[in-house]
C-alpha positions in Angstrom: -5.0 -15.4 -16.2 -1.2 -13.6 -15.2 -1.5 -10.0 -16.2 0.4 -9.2 -19.3 3.5 -6.8 -19.6 1.5 -4.1 -20.8 3.9 -1.8 -23.4 3.0 1.5 -21.3 4.7 -0.1 -17.8 7.8 -2.2 -19.7 11.5 -0.8 -18.4 9.5 0.3 -15.0 8.2 -3.3 -13.1 9.7 -4.4 -9.9 10.0 -8.3 -8.8 8.1 -8.4 -5.6 10.1 -9.8 -3.4 10.9 -13.5 -4.2 7.5 -13.7 -5.2 6.4 -14.5 -9.1 4.8 -10.7 -9.2 5.9 -7.7 -11.1 4.3 -4.4 -10.7 4.9 -0.5 -11.4 6.9 1.3 -8.4 4.1 3.0 -7.3 0.6 1.6 -6.2 -2.6 3.2 -6.1 -4.2 3.8 -2.8 -8.0 2.6 -3.0 -8.8 3.6 0.3 -10.8 6.7 -0.9 -13.3 4.8 -3.5 -16.5 5.1 -2.5 -15.4 7.7 0.2 -13.3 10.9 -0.4 -13.8 10.4 -4.2 -17.2 8.8 -5.7 -17.8 6.4 -8.3 -17.2 8.5 -11.1 -14.3 10.5 -9.1 -12.4 6.5 -8.7 -13.3 5.3 -12.3 -11.3 8.2 -13.8 -8.4 8.3 -11.3 -8.0 4.3 -11.9 -8.5 4.8 -16.0 -5.3 7.4 -15.6 -3.4 5.2 -13.3 -3.7 2.2 -15.7 -3.1 4.3 -18.8 0.0 6.1 -17.6 1.5 2.4 -16.2 0.4 2.0 -13.0 0.0 -1.9 -12.5 -1.1 -2.7 -8.9 -3.9 -1.6 -7.0 -4.5 -1.8 -2.9 -7.8 -1.7 -1.3 -8.6 -3.8 1.8 -12.4 -4.7 2.7 -12.9 -2.3 6.2 -13.0 0.5 3.9 -14.4 2.7 4.1 -16.2 1.3 7.2 -15.0 4.4 9.6 -17.5 6.5 7.6 -21.2 7.0 8.8 -23.3 4.7 7.1 -20.8 2.9 5.8 -20.2 -1.0 6.5 -16.7 -1.8 4.5 -16.3 -2.8 1.5 -16.8 -0.3 -0.3 -13.9 0.4 -1.7 -14.1 -2.6 -3.2 -17.1 -2.7 -4.5 -16.8 0.2 -6.8 -13.1 -1.5 -7.8 -15.1 -4.2 -8.6 -17.5 -1.8 -10.3 -14.3 -0.6 -12.5 -13.1 -3.5 -13.5 -16.3 -4.9 -14.9 -16.5 -2.0 -16.6 -13.1 -1.8 -18.0 -12.1 -5.1 -18.9 -8.7 -4.1 -17.5 -8.4 -7.1 -14.8 -6.0 -9.1 -16.5 -3.9 -5.9 -16.9 -3.8 -5.2 -12.9 -2.7 -7.0 -9.6 -5.4 -6.5 -6.8 -4.3 -6.6 -3.3 -6.4 -6.4 -0.2 -6.7 -7.2 3.0 -8.3 -9.4 6.0 -8.0 -8.9 10.1 -9.7 -5.3 10.4 -13.3 -6.0 9.8 -15.7 -8.2 12.0 -18.0 -10.6 10.2 -18.7 -13.8 10.1 -16.1 -16.2 11.3 -15.4 -14.6 14.3 -12.2 -12.9 15.7 -9.7 -11.0 13.2 -7.6 -13.8 11.8 -9.6 -16.7 12.9 -9.4 -19.2 9.6 -13.3 -19.1 9.6 -13.1 -15.3 9.3 -10.4 -15.6 6.7 -12.4 -18.0 4.5 -15.6 -15.6 4.5 -13.6 -12.6 4.7 -12.0 -14.0 1.1 -15.2 -14.9 -0.7 -17.0 -11.5 0.5 -14.1 -9.9 -1.2 -14.4 -11.9 -4.3 -17.5 -10.9 -4.6 -17.4 -7.2 -4.3 -14.2 -7.3 -6.6 -16.0 -9.2 -9.4 -12.7 -11.8 -9.3 -12.1 -15.6 -9.1 -8.6 -14.6 -7.4 -6.8 -11.9 -4.8 -3.0 -11.5 -6.3 -1.7 -10.3 -2.9 -3.7 -10.9 0.4 -3.1 -9.0 3.0 -3.2 -10.2 7.0 -4.1 -6.2 7.7 -2.3 -6.7 11.3 -1.4 -9.2 13.2 -3.7 -11.5 15.7 -2.3 -12.9 19.0 -5.3 -14.4 19.7 -5.0 -16.7 17.1 -2.4 -19.6 16.5 0.1 -18.6 13.5 -0.1 -22.1 12.1 -4.1 -21.8 11.9 -4.2 -18.5 9.6 -1.5 -19.5 7.9 -3.0 -22.7 7.3 -6.0 -20.9 6.2 -4.5 -18.6 4.0 -3.1 -22.0 2.5 -6.4 -22.8 1.6 -7.0 -20.2 -0.4 -3.7 -20.3 -2.3 -4.2 -24.1 -2.7 -7.9 -23.6 -4.0 -6.5 -20.9 -6.2 -8.5 -17.7 -4.9 -5.0 -15.9 -3.5 -1.8 -15.9 -5.6 0.7 -14.7 -2.6 -0.1 -13.5 1.4 1.4 -10.8 2.7 1.0 -9.1 6.2 0.3 -5.6 7.3 1.3 -3.7 10.6 3.7 -6.9 11.5 6.5 -6.6 14.1 9.8 -7.9 12.8 9.4 -10.6 15.8 5.8 -11.6 14.4 6.9 -11.6 10.5 10.0 -13.6 11.6 8.1 -16.3 13.4 5.7 -16.7 10.8 8.4 -16.9 8.1 10.3 -19.5 10.7 7.0 -21.4 10.0 6.9 -21.8 6.3 10.0 -22.9 6.3 9.9 -26.7 5.4 6.6 -27.0 6.0 3.2 -26.6 3.8 2.0 -23.4 5.3 2.3 -20.6 3.1 5.4 -18.3 3.1 4.5 -14.3 3.8 5.9 -12.8 0.7 5.3 -8.8 0.9 5.0 -6.7 3.4 2.9 -3.4 4.3 4.5 -0.7 7.4 3.5 2.4 7.6 6.7 4.7 6.2 7.4 7.8 4.9 10.2 10.8 5.5 8.5 11.4 8.9 7.3 8.0 10.0 10.5 5.9 10.0 10.8 4.2 13.1 8.1 1.0 12.8 9.9 0.0 9.8 13.7 1.4 9.8 16.3 -1.1 11.5 15.2 -4.6 12.5 12.5 -5.0 10.2 13.8 -3.6 7.0 16.9 -5.7 7.5 14.6 -8.7 7.4 12.9 -7.9 4.5 16.1 -7.4 2.5 17.6 -10.6 4.5 14.6 -12.6 3.2 14.0 -10.5 0.0 10.7 -10.1 1.2 8.8 -7.5 -0.9 7.5 -4.1 0.8 4.7 -1.8 -0.2 4.4 1.2 2.5 1.4 3.1 2.7 1.2 6.6 4.1 3.8 7.3 1.6 3.2 10.7 1.7 2.4 10.7 5.4 -1.3 11.8 4.7 -1.0 14.6 2.6 2.1 16.3 4.9 4.8 15.8 2.7 3.1 17.4 -0.7 3.9 21.2 1.3 0.0 21.3 2.2 0.5 21.7 6.1 3.3 24.5 6.6 1.3 26.9 9.4 -1.6 27.2 12.1 -3.9 28.5 9.1 -2.7 25.5 6.7 -3.8 22.9 9.8 -7.8 24.0 9.8 -7.7 22.5 6.0 -8.3 19.2 7.5 -10.0 16.8 9.9 -6.2 15.7 10.0 -4.8 19.2 11.2 -4.0 17.8 14.6 -2.0 15.6 13.0 -0.1 17.7 11.1 0.3 20.1 14.0 2.5 17.4 15.8 4.2 17.0 12.4 5.6 20.3 12.1 6.7 20.9 15.7 8.8 18.5 15.1 11.3 17.6 12.8 8.7 18.4 9.5 9.5 21.7 9.3 13.0 20.8 8.4 12.2 18.2 5.8 9.9 20.7 3.9 13.0 22.4 3.9 15.1 20.1 2.2 12.8 18.9 -0.1 11.9 22.4 -0.9 15.5 23.1 -1.9 15.6 19.5 -3.5 12.0 20.8 -5.8 14.1 23.7 -6.5 17.3 21.7 -7.7 14.5 19.5 -9.9 11.9 20.9 -10.7 10.2 18.0 -8.6 6.5 18.7 -6.6 7.1 17.8 -3.1 4.9 15.0 -3.3 7.2 13.3 -6.1 10.3 13.5 -4.0 9.1 11.8 -1.2 7.9 8.6 -3.0 10.8 8.9 -5.1 12.6 8.8 -1.6 10.8 5.8 -0.7 11.0 4.0 -4.2 14.7 4.3 -3.6 14.6 2.8 -0.3 16.4 -0.7 0.7 14.1 -3.2 0.6 10.8 -1.5 -0.9 9.1 -2.5 -3.7 6.8 0.5 -4.1 4.9 2.8 -2.7 1.4 3.6 -2.0 -1.0 6.8 -2.6 -3.6 7.9 -3.2 -5.5 9.8 -5.3 -9.0 12.1 -5.2 -8.7 13.2 -8.7 -7.0 12.8 -12.3 -4.8 15.9 -11.6 -3.6 14.5 -8.3 -3.2 11.1 -9.7 -0.9 12.8 -12.3 1.1 14.2 -10.4 1.8 11.3 -8.6 2.9 9.2 -11.9 6.2 10.7 -12.4 7.9 9.5 -9.0 8.1 6.4 -11.1 10.8 7.9 -13.0 12.4 10.3 -11.0 15.5 9.2 -9.6 17.4 11.5 -7.0 20.8 11.8 -6.6 23.1 9.9 -3.4 23.3 13.7 -2.3 19.7 14.3 -2.3 18.5 11.5 -1.0 21.1 12.0 1.6 19.8 15.5 2.8 16.5 13.8 3.0 17.3 11.0 5.3 19.1 13.5 7.5 16.6 16.2 7.4 15.6 17.2 11.0 18.0 14.6 13.1 
C-alpha cells in the first residue's frame, strides 16, 4: 500500500526528484536505533517524529555493526518492531541500504549480495517493500549494468519502489543514469551524499548541478556535522564531551568557528536554534529534498522538527553560505 497523505504532513510534502514519492522536508536518521537509543527511546522518537509530520525514516543494514557485540541489522530490527507495534507502516516511507555489510552473496554490490541483503532487510523490517533502496557506496569491482539489473529485479518483484545511490561521485552517478536511459535498467532516482554547512565540497559543484539537471532527489546525511552545527563544541573543554572530539577540533580550527558565529547572529535574529538553522539552510539548497538528522531523545527530536517550516531570508542564507570563506 502506498502511504497516504497524513493531515499532519499536509502542506509540507515535497516530491522526491522525479519519483512518485512525496515526503516531509526532514528525514529521520535511524543510525542510532539499537545503539545510542535503546528500544524504548527509539520508539518514543519514532512516535514523536510521525506525530510531528515526519514521513520518511532512513536506516541501513550495516547499522550498527561498528559497535562491539553488534553484527549489523540492529537499527532495522528496532524499526521493524516499531512498525509492527505502532501499525504505522503505511504512514511512512522506509529507506535502507546495501553495500557496506559483508554477508551472503560475496562482494558489496554483487547481484547475489543485493538479493540476499534485501531479503534480510525485509525480514528485519517486517515489511513487504522498501520505499528507497540505496547502494550504500559505489563498487567498481562489479559492473554497473550488473548491480543495476539486480536492483531492477527487486523493483519488478515489488520489493523495492525506488533505487538510490549514496556516496557516489558525479561521474559514476552519471554513468549509472546513462545506462538506464533507453534500457530496462532502473533509474537511480535519489542521491544520499554527505552535505552540511561545514562539509560542502563532496556535493556542491558538478554533483549538485547534475542532480538538479536530472531531477534526482537529494537527501543529505550528516546534516548537523555529527553535532558540531548544534553549537555543542566551541572550546577545547567541549571536545572532551564526545569520542568525536578529534573531528570537532579540526572543524573549530578551520572555518567552523566563523560558521558558528554567523549562526549565532541568525539565531539572535530569528529565535531559532543552531540545529534548526543548519537544517533549514540545507532544505533551501538547490536540489535538496530533505536532509537527514538523528535524535536519541524526544527532546532532541522536538528541537529538529521546526526546521521543516523555518524559512531563512535570502540575506541569512547568503551569510551562512559565505561564512568562513
